NUNU-43923 format. One record per residue (C-alpha): residue in three letters; x, y, z; residue number from 1. Coordinates in steps of 0.5 Angstrom, whole numbers, plus 500, padded with zeros to 3 digits. Each point is the difference from the previous one (the first is absolute). Layout:
<atoms>
<atom ALA, <X, Y, Z>, NUM> ...
</atoms>
This chain:
<atoms>
<atom MET, <618, 225, 890>, 1> <atom GLU, <496, 505, 504>, 2> <atom GLU, <507, 502, 503>, 3> <atom ASP, <502, 503, 493>, 4> <atom LYS, <495, 505, 501>, 5> <atom GLN, <501, 506, 504>, 6> <atom GLU, <497, 507, 500>, 7> <atom ILE, <504, 506, 496>, 8> <atom THR, <501, 507, 500>, 9> <atom ILE, <498, 504, 494>, 10> <atom SER, <507, 501, 498>, 11> <atom GLN, <501, 493, 500>, 12> <atom GLY, <494, 498, 497>, 13> <atom LEU, <502, 505, 494>, 14> <atom SER, <506, 496, 499>, 15> <atom TRP, <497, 493, 501>, 16> <atom LEU, <495, 503, 494>, 17> <atom LYS, <506, 501, 496>, 18> <atom SER, <503, 493, 501>, 19> <atom ILE, <493, 497, 499>, 20> <atom THR, <499, 504, 493>, 21> <atom THR, <507, 498, 498>, 22> <atom ARG, <499, 493, 501>, 23> <atom ARG, <493, 500, 497>, 24> <atom ALA, <503, 503, 494>, 25> <atom GLU, <506, 495, 500>, 26> <atom LEU, <495, 494, 500>, 27> <atom VAL, <496, 503, 494>, 28> <atom SER, <506, 501, 496>, 29> <atom LEU, <502, 493, 501>, 30> <atom ARG, <493, 497, 498>, 31> <atom ASN, <500, 505, 494>, 32> <atom GLU, <507, 498, 498>, 33> <atom ASN, <504, 495, 503>, 34> <atom SER, <495, 495, 502>, 35> <atom ASN, <501, 495, 494>, 36> <atom SER, <505, 495, 498>, 37> <atom ALA, <500, 500, 492>, 38> <atom LYS, <504, 494, 496>, 39> <atom ARG, <500, 500, 493>, 40> <atom PHE, <500, 494, 495>, 41> <atom PHE, <502, 500, 493>, 42> <atom GLY, <498, 494, 496>, 43> <atom ALA, <503, 497, 494>, 44> <atom HIS, <496, 504, 495>, 45> <atom GLY, <500, 507, 503>, 46> <atom ASP, <495, 499, 505>, 47> <atom LYS, <500, 504, 506>, 48> <atom GLU, <497, 498, 507>, 49> <atom THR, <500, 504, 506>, 50> <atom VAL, <498, 497, 507>, 51> <atom THR, <499, 505, 505>, 52> <atom THR, <500, 498, 507>, 53> <atom PRO, <498, 504, 506>, 54> <atom ILE, <506, 500, 505>, 55> <atom TYR, <495, 503, 506>, 56> <atom ASP, <494, 497, 502>, 57> <atom VAL, <495, 506, 497>, 58> <atom LYS, <495, 499, 504>, 59> <atom ALA, <504, 501, 507>, 60> <atom LEU, <504, 506, 496>, 61> <atom ASP, <493, 503, 499>, 62> <atom LYS, <498, 499, 507>, 63> <atom THR, <506, 503, 503>, 64> <atom ILE, <499, 506, 495>, 65> <atom THR, <493, 501, 502>, 66> <atom LEU, <501, 500, 508>, 67> <atom LEU, <506, 505, 499>, 68> <atom HIS, <495, 504, 496>, 69> <atom MET, <495, 500, 506>, 70> <atom GLU, <505, 501, 505>, 71> <atom GLU, <503, 506, 496>, 72> <atom ARG, <493, 503, 500>, 73> <atom LYS, <498, 498, 507>, 74> <atom LEU, <506, 504, 503>, 75> <atom GLU, <499, 506, 495>, 76> <atom ASP, <493, 501, 503>, 77> <atom ALA, <503, 499, 507>, 78> <atom ILE, <505, 505, 499>, 79> <atom LYS, <495, 505, 497>, 80> <atom GLN, <496, 499, 506>, 81> <atom ALA, <505, 501, 505>, 82> <atom ASN, <502, 506, 497>, 83> <atom ALA, <493, 503, 500>, 84> <atom THR, <500, 499, 507>, 85> <atom THR, <507, 501, 503>, 86> <atom LYS, <501, 507, 502>, 87> <atom ILE, <507, 504, 499>, 88> <atom PRO, <503, 501, 506>, 89> <atom GLY, <503, 507, 501>, 90> <atom TYR, <496, 503, 495>, 91> <atom LEU, <494, 505, 500>, 92> <atom LYS, <497, 502, 494>, 93> <atom ASP, <499, 507, 500>, 94> <atom ALA, <495, 502, 495>, 95> <atom SER, <501, 507, 500>, 96> <atom ILE, <506, 500, 496>, 97> <atom LEU, <496, 499, 494>, 98> <atom GLY, <496, 506, 501>, 99> <atom THR, <499, 506, 496>, 100> <atom LEU, <506, 505, 499>, 101> <atom GLU, <499, 507, 503>, 102> 
</atoms>
């Protein structure tokens, strides 16, 4: 899937970061809340038994969440590095505007 990889701008990176963060949050919520199916059985003597069955492969879901988290951190670091090395076109910092009053 090498053709799926492409360089992106900082603006696109910030948007992509938001998508990754949202997807990871969705999967964490799924893992924590909705990833099980529960059946309750009531016996003749008032016995209750609940059988919980995972809907998704727990290991695969956790691996996906971990990969998204690592990608999120890698992208955040890359954006920070790009911001630290990119000059702002059309702007020159004038330190004298912070000078003392006369």
